[in-house]
N, C-alpha and C positions, 0 to 999 in steps of 0.2 A: 332542413336548409337553414343555415346560420343566418341571422338577421344582420344586414349591412348597416352599420351605424355611422351617422353623420355627427361628428363631435360637436357641431354647432346647433344641432336641433334635437329636441326631445324624441325618444322612440314614442310614436303615437300610441294612444291608449283607446281601446274599443269601446263604444258607447251604443246604447239602443238607438234606433232611428228615431228622429224627432217626431214624425207622425204617429209612430207606433206607441212611443212612451207617453205621449200627451193623453193616451187613453188608458194608461195603467199606472199602478203605484210600484212597479217593480224598479230596482235600482237602475238609474240612468248610466252611470259609469261602470263597466265591467271589470276594470282593473287590469294589471299586468299578469300574464302568465310567466312561468319560470323562465322561458327563453327570452322574453321581452325584459323581464327584471335584470337578468344577467347582462343583457345588452345595454340597458340604460345605465347600470352601475359602472360600466367601463368609462363613462363620460365624467365621472367624479375625478377631480384633479388631486384629491387626498392632500389638500393644503395643510402646511404646517401650522399656520395660524387661521383656522377655518372661521370665516365670517358667518357662515351659516349657523354655526352653534351660537354666536353672539345674537343672532336674530331669533332664536328658539326660546320662548318663555320658560320651557322646563329644562333647557340646557342638554338636550340629547346630544350623544357623541355621534354626530351625523356621519362624518368620514369613517368613523369605526364600523357602524352597522352596514354602511354601503360597501365597505371594503370586504366584509364577511359575505355579502351577497355576491359579489364579484368572484370570491374565492369558491363559491358553491356551498358555503356553510350557513345555511338559513337558520339553524338552531343558534349558532353564535351570534348571528345578527339579531335574533329576538332577545337573547340574553343581554345584549348591549342596550337594546331599545326598551325592554321592559324595566331595566334598572332605573331609567329616568322617567318613563311614562307609564302611568297606570292604565291609560285608555288609547293605546296605540292604533287600534283599528278605527276608533272613532276619529282621532286626530288626522289620520290618513285620508279621511274622507271630508271633513268639514272645516279643517284649519285653513286660515288665509295665508298659505304658503307664499303666495306672491308678494305679500307685504312683509314677511318674516324670514324664514330660512332661505326660500328660494329667491327672495328679494335681495338677499346679501350674498348669493352665490357668485364666486368669482367667474365661473364658467359663463354666467349671464351677462358679463360686461360686453363681449363681442359676439355672443350668440344667445341661445336659450339656456336658462339655468337648468341644473340637473333636476329631474322630476322627483325631488325628495319626498313629497307627499304620497306619490303613487308607489314608491318604494317602501315607504313606512307601511302603507296599507297591505302591500303584497307580503311583507315580513309578518305582519300581525295575523293576517288571514291564513298564511302557511302554518303558523303556530297553532291556531285554533283548529284547523283541519287535521293537524297531526296530534292534537290533545297535549300540547306542550303549555305548561302554566308558569307563572312567575315563581322565583325561588322564595320559599318561605323561611322566615326567621324562627330558628328553634329556642333561643335564649330568650325568656320572658323578663320584662323589667318589674313586674309586680305593681304596675300602676295603670289606672283607668282613665281613658279619655273619651269624652262624648263629642260626636259631630252632629251638628244640626243641619240636615239637608243631604239627600243622597244625589245631588247633581254632580257635575263634573269636578268642582272645587272640593266638595265633601268627599267624594269617593277617592280623589288623588290624595288628600291629606290623610285619610283613613288608611289607604294602602301604604303610603310611606311610613306611617306610625306603626302599623302592624308589622312591617319589615324590620322596624327597629326593636320590636319586642314588646309593645304596648298592647294592653287589652282594649280594643276599640269597639264602641257601639255607635251606630248611625241611626238617628231618629228622623224618620221621613214622613211628612204631612200627607202625601198622597198614598194610594194603595199600591203603587209600583215605584220601585227605585229607578233613578236615572235622571230625575229633574228635566231640564230642557231637552235632554237627549230623547226622552220618551214622550214628553207632551208637546214640544216645540218643533223640532226638526223632522220633516216628513219622512216616510218610509222610503220614498224614491232616492232620497239623499243618504239616508242612515236607517238600514234594516233593523228592526227592533229585536226580533227573535234571533236572527243569525248573528248580529254584531253586538247590540247593546246588552242584551241579556247575558251573552258569554263574557263580555268585559267585566260586568257586575259579578258573575260567577267567579272570575279570577280574583276579585277583590275579596270575595267571601272565602275563597280558598286559602287566603292568607291569614284567616282566623277573625275576620271582621264580622260582627253581628249587625244585621239591619232590621230595625223595628219600623214597620210601616203604619199608616193611619194613626200617627203619633204627632200631634201638633204641640210643638214646644211653645209655651205661652198660654196654652189652654189645657192640654192634657197634663202638663207639668211645666214649670218654669226653669229657667237656667239656675236660679238660686236653689231650687229643690234638687236639681240634679247634682249640684256640688255639696250642699249642706246635708241632704238627706240620702241621696243615692250613693254618695262617696266618690264621685268623679273628681280626679285630681286637676283636670283641665277640660275646657270646652272650646270647640272650634265652631263658630257660627258661619255657615255657608248656605243661608236660606235664600240666596238669589235675589232677583228683582222681578217680581211677578205682578206688580200693580200697574195696569196699563194707563197710558196717558191719552187724553183726547183734546180735540181743537176748541170745544166749547163754542161751536157755531150753531146757528138755527137748524132745527130739524135733526140734531144728533141723536135725539132719543127716539126716532122713528123705528118701527119694526123692520128688521132687516139690516140694522147697523151693528156690526160686531167690532170688538177689539180683536187684533190678530191673535192675542193670547187665547181668548175663548175659542175663536174659530179653529186654531190648530190644535188646541186641547180636545175639542170635540172630534176632530178628524183623526188625530194620532192616538192619544191616550184611550180615547172612547171609541176608536175604530169606526167612525162614521162612514169611512170611505168603503167599508165592507158591507155587502148586502146582508150578511147573517148578523150584523149588530143593529139594534134598533135605537140608533142615536140621532136625535133631531139636529138637523143642520140645514141651513138655507142653500139649497142646490139651485141658485137663481139662473136665469137665462143670460143675464148680464151683470157682471160684477165689476165694481171699481175698487181698487186697492190703493189707499193713500199712504204714501211713504216710499223710501228708496233703499232701505237696508236689506240684509239677508232675510229677515223675518218677513218683509214685505214680499220678497221673491218667493219665499216658501208658501205664504198665503196664496199669492196670485197663481202659483203652479199647481197648488192643491185645488183651488177653486176651478181652474181649467180642467183638471182630471175628473172633477165631479160633474163636468158637463156645461160649465158656464163659458161665455165669452168674456175675456178679462182685459181690463185697462188699468195700468198702473199710473197714477197721478203723482208727480213729483215736482216740488217747486223750483229746483235748480236744474242745471243741464246734465247731460249724461256724464260729463267729466267729473262732476261732483257726486255722483251716485255712490253711496257708502257701501252697497253690496259688493260682493266678490264679483270680479269680471266674469268668472266661469259661470256663476249663477244667472247673470244678466244675459250672457251669451245663450245659455240654455233656454232661458225664458223666451228669448226673441225667436230661437229656433223652433220653439213649440207653438208660436203663433200669438203670444201675448203682445198687446199694443202698449206703447208708452207714450203718455201725454206729458212731455217734459216742460220745465218752465211754466208750470201750471199749478195753481192752488185752490183748493175748495173754499167756498164762501158760504154755501148753504146746502143742506141736503133736503131735497124736494120730497113731499109726501102726497099720497093720494087721499081721498076722503076717509078712508078707513085707518089712515095712520101708517100705511106701509110705504117703503122707499119706492119713488117712481123715477128718481134721477138725482143728479148732483150738479149744482151751479158752481162753476170754476171761473177763475180769472187769469189771464196770462201774466207772466212775470218777466223781468229782465234783471240781470245781475249788476249789482253796484259794487261798492268798495267792500274789502274784506271785512268780516265781523270778528268776534273774539275767537271763534274757532279757526280762523285763518282762511275760510271759505268765502267767496264773494256773497254779499248779502242780497237776497232776492227782494226786488221791489215791484209792487203791482203797476200794471199798465192801465190807467183809467180808461173805462169804456170797453175793455176787451173781454167782458164777461161772455160766457156761453154755457150751454147745458149739455151734459152727457147723460143719455138715457141708461138707467140701470135698475135692478131690483134688489140689489145688495151692495152694501158698502163695508169694507174692512179697513178699520183704522190701525195703521202699524207705525206709530209715532214714537215709540220707545216705552220704557217701563221704569218704574221707580221701586225701591224696597218696600215691603210691607212693614208698617210700624209695630206690628204685634210684639216682636221680641224685644226691641228696645223699651216699648212701653211696659214690659213686665219683668225688666231685669233692672236690679239696683245698680247704680253707678256706671251705666253705660253711655257713654257720650256719643252723640250724633251730629252730623253737619246740618247745614241749612237745607240741604237736599234730602234730608232724612236718612243718609247713609251712616252706617256704623263707622266711627273714626278709629282706624287701625293703622299701625305701623306698617309701612310699605315692604319692609325687609322681614319683619318677624310675624306680622299679623296681630300683635299685642294690642289690646284695647286699654281703655281707662279703668277696667275692672280687672284686678289681679287674677290670673288663671284663665281669663276668657280671651279668646282670640277670634278674628273674624277675617273673611277675605271673599274674594269673588265679587259678584254683582251687588251683594248687600252692603259692601264696603266702597265700591267704586261707581256704582250705577251699572246699568247694562252694558256688557262687553262681550268678548268672544269666549268660546269654550276653552281655547288654549291659555288665554290670559287667567281665566278662573282657575285652571289647573296650575298654572304657575304660582298663583297666590296660595293654593292648596299645598304645594310643595315647600314654599317659604314658611308657611305657618307650621308645617310638620317639624321643620328644623327649629323654629322658634319655640315650639311647645317642648321639644326634646331638651333644648337648652334650659328652659324654665324649670322643667321637672328634674333636671340633673344637677341643680344647684345644691 
């Protein structure tokens, strides 16, 4: 029976029941089937001046691939998609489409935008299930490029350079490639074996070599890669993995985690699985401090590990930086939100373990430098929340190891590598940088966009 399409509304996508998914790490969103994808694709207006493409950091030909889906040509859709995106199955799941491509969709002016992200996911999943991989470049340039970091930015840059004919080697500090895709984003949002590993295999199929357990700055420096190993250019995509803290009393108590550590234990080190012996605090009551996507990931992970979870955020729901879909899912699963609330002290028991957190109520004042209204404490409004684990999700900064071991590499006051926004070029000739190590913590798709720009910049540099 054909699906009846309401041109003003998205074709609904199936999801796990909230009560069931709160107890497992299986993927929440089940994605479109073929019939649903065909139906949703008919909603695309095929604009001559597509605003959705302008909103995409990697400039996917969105009307092009959706038009192919509508025509029943899924292979053609993947060919268009993979020409612009190295990680389409990832982006279809974790990109903030509501602020980017879908946020610019003309269909969304009078109704709901086209479900671009779900169609991207459908196309990438279809290609994976049918064994279709990106087109490989046969002509070699005879030049070597090193990429530091196998996260979304590094993988994207490496894939694009390999398609151009360069010999590319990625150096990854961890024992698995993927960066935040494997250590940060939980399994229930982004399956590791089914999706991430397959996307990485696609990059390798283009001829990219990945060396893991290789810490640039210790195992070898950027200078040594260029001067001794013969690399003609280097792209630094080492991310921003250094967590930030509030520096409030009690923050050193046992049971206080950074979100980075907590999610790395749960995801990369598989603490959520009974057959892995990874230490992690499966507390009865957990407080997560922060309001971004990482905070939602940490909160929803703690919930699945058996904890009752409260998210503490100092602004109102309107200012929550996390994706609306992630906040909606968190609420559906039973996570509580203490908004306009800010921690002032972490409370310890006699043995130094967390026993609670003291918070103070806030109100919003005038806008600050970020454009958001500044939270102001309300005197005398302190109260305590009982808990035995606290996860701090306050953002991250770049690790200073690479700038500190590379000659002539300029950094900003925030310890980010200074790089040209369009080419990724740094102060050191032949060295390029992009993603979180250059901008500070941002989204997967923005890191990928930086990787694409850097690949073009490196090609231009090496073609002189």
